[in-house]
C-alpha positions as CSV (number, residue, x, y, z in Angstrom):
1,M,57.6,75.7,17.9
2,D,59.9,73.0,16.6
3,I,63.7,73.6,16.3
4,M,65.8,70.7,15.1
5,G,63.3,68.2,16.6
6,L,63.1,69.9,20.0
7,E,59.7,71.1,21.0
8,F,59.2,74.0,23.4
9,Q,56.8,73.0,26.2
10,G,56.7,76.4,27.9
11,L,55.3,76.4,31.4
12,A,55.3,72.7,31.8
13,N,59.1,72.6,32.0
14,L,59.2,75.6,34.3
15,S,56.7,74.0,36.8
16,N,58.7,70.8,36.7
17,A,61.9,72.6,37.3
18,L,60.5,74.6,40.2
19,L,59.1,71.5,41.8
20,L,62.4,69.7,41.5
21,M,64.2,72.7,43.0
22,L,61.7,72.8,45.9
23,L,62.2,69.2,46.6
24,G,66.0,69.7,46.6
25,M,65.8,72.6,49.0
26,V,63.5,70.8,51.4
27,G,65.9,67.8,51.3
28,I,68.8,70.1,52.2
29,F,66.9,71.6,55.1
30,V,65.8,68.2,56.4
31,V,69.4,66.9,56.3
32,M,70.6,70.1,58.1
33,A,67.9,69.7,60.8
34,V,68.9,66.0,61.4
35,L,72.6,67.0,61.7
36,L,71.7,69.7,64.2
37,V,69.7,67.2,66.3
38,V,72.5,64.7,66.2
39,I,75.1,67.3,67.3
40,V,72.9,68.6,70.1
41,L,72.3,65.0,71.4
42,L,76.0,64.1,71.2
43,N,76.9,67.3,73.1
44,K,74.4,66.4,75.8
45,A,75.6,62.8,76.0
46,T,79.3,63.7,76.3
47,D,78.9,66.7,78.5
48,K,81.5,66.6,81.4
49,K,80.1,68.0,84.6
50,D,82.1,68.5,87.8
51,K,80.2,66.8,90.6
52,N,82.0,68.8,93.3
53,N,81.4,72.2,91.8
54,S,78.1,73.6,90.5
55,G,79.8,75.5,87.8
56,D,80.8,78.6,89.8
57,E,84.6,79.0,89.4
58,K,84.8,81.8,92.0
59,T,84.1,79.4,94.9
60,Q,87.4,77.6,94.3
61,Q,89.6,80.6,95.2
């Protein structure tokens, strides 16, 4: 099928589009996982712990 010089390639274009979409989605999830790991590590690195108290606030009263 030829319309104004454009040729319809059918399923070849669809498979290429699906592959490109899959790669984009995988890339998004990889970036989100990396951000999650960085946030967790930064929270652990900057966690302020009270050396005198084990976290139980009722013992201070």
